[in-house]
C-alpha positions as CSV (number, residue, x, y, z in Angstrom):
1,X,33.0,14.2,37.9
2,X,29.3,13.8,38.9
3,X,28.8,10.8,41.2
4,X,25.4,9.2,40.5
5,X,25.8,6.7,43.3
6,X,25.5,9.6,45.8
7,X,22.3,10.7,44.1
8,X,20.9,7.2,44.5
9,X,21.9,7.0,48.1
10,X,20.2,10.3,49.1
11,X,17.1,9.4,47.0
12,X,16.8,6.1,48.9
13,X,17.3,7.8,52.3
14,X,14.3,10.0,51.4
15,X,12.4,6.9,50.4
16,X,11.8,8.1,46.9
17,X,11.4,6.1,43.8
18,X,13.2,7.3,40.6
19,X,9.8,8.3,39.3
20,X,9.0,10.4,42.3
21,X,12.3,12.1,42.2
22,X,11.9,12.8,38.4
23,X,8.5,14.3,39.0
24,X,9.8,16.6,41.7
25,X,12.8,17.8,39.7
26,X,10.8,18.1,36.5
27,X,12.6,15.6,34.4
28,X,11.7,12.2,33.0
29,X,12.4,9.0,34.9
30,X,14.9,7.8,32.3
31,X,16.9,10.9,33.1
32,X,17.2,10.0,36.7
33,X,18.3,6.5,35.7
34,X,21.0,8.1,33.5
35,X,22.1,10.4,36.3
36,X,22.5,7.5,38.7
37,X,24.4,5.5,36.2
38,X,26.7,8.5,35.5
39,X,26.0,8.3,31.8
40,X,24.4,11.7,31.8
41,X,25.2,14.7,34.0
42,X,22.2,16.9,35.2
43,X,21.9,20.3,33.6
44,X,22.6,23.2,36.0
45,X,19.0,24.0,36.6
46,X,18.2,20.4,37.3
47,X,21.2,20.1,39.7
48,X,19.9,23.1,41.6
49,X,16.4,21.5,42.0
50,X,18.0,18.2,43.1
51,X,20.1,20.0,45.8
52,X,17.2,22.1,47.0
53,X,14.9,19.1,47.2
54,X,17.4,16.7,48.9
55,X,19.0,19.3,51.1
56,X,22.6,18.7,50.0
57,X,25.2,21.0,48.5
58,X,26.1,20.6,44.9
59,X,29.7,19.8,45.9
60,X,28.5,16.6,47.6
61,X,28.0,15.1,44.1
62,X,31.4,16.1,42.9
63,X,33.9,15.9,45.8
64,X,35.4,12.8,47.1
65,X,34.3,12.3,50.6
66,X,35.7,9.7,52.8
67,X,32.4,8.4,54.1
68,X,29.3,7.6,52.1
69,X,26.0,6.8,53.8
70,X,26.0,3.4,55.4
71,X,22.9,1.9,53.8
72,X,23.1,-1.3,55.8
73,X,21.5,0.2,58.9
74,X,19.0,2.6,57.1
75,X,15.3,2.2,57.6
76,X,12.8,3.6,55.2
77,X,9.4,5.1,55.6
78,X,6.9,6.1,53.1
79,X,6.4,9.8,52.6
80,X,2.9,11.1,52.3
């Protein structure tokens, strides 16, 4: 099953808002909200754009990994 929490974690690591991610993967912001809430699964073409943009394999969003990113020590910078 698609894990939207992982999408949110990677998005935040890149310092992107939902709107910025939506624009870059060519969907509406409400779609990103639905992906992160796991109430909607991205279409295949959208998933490929997400993976390419964020530099992760598609399996990252589906497999159970023991370790998620530790967001407590993350620092964020604005991307220009």
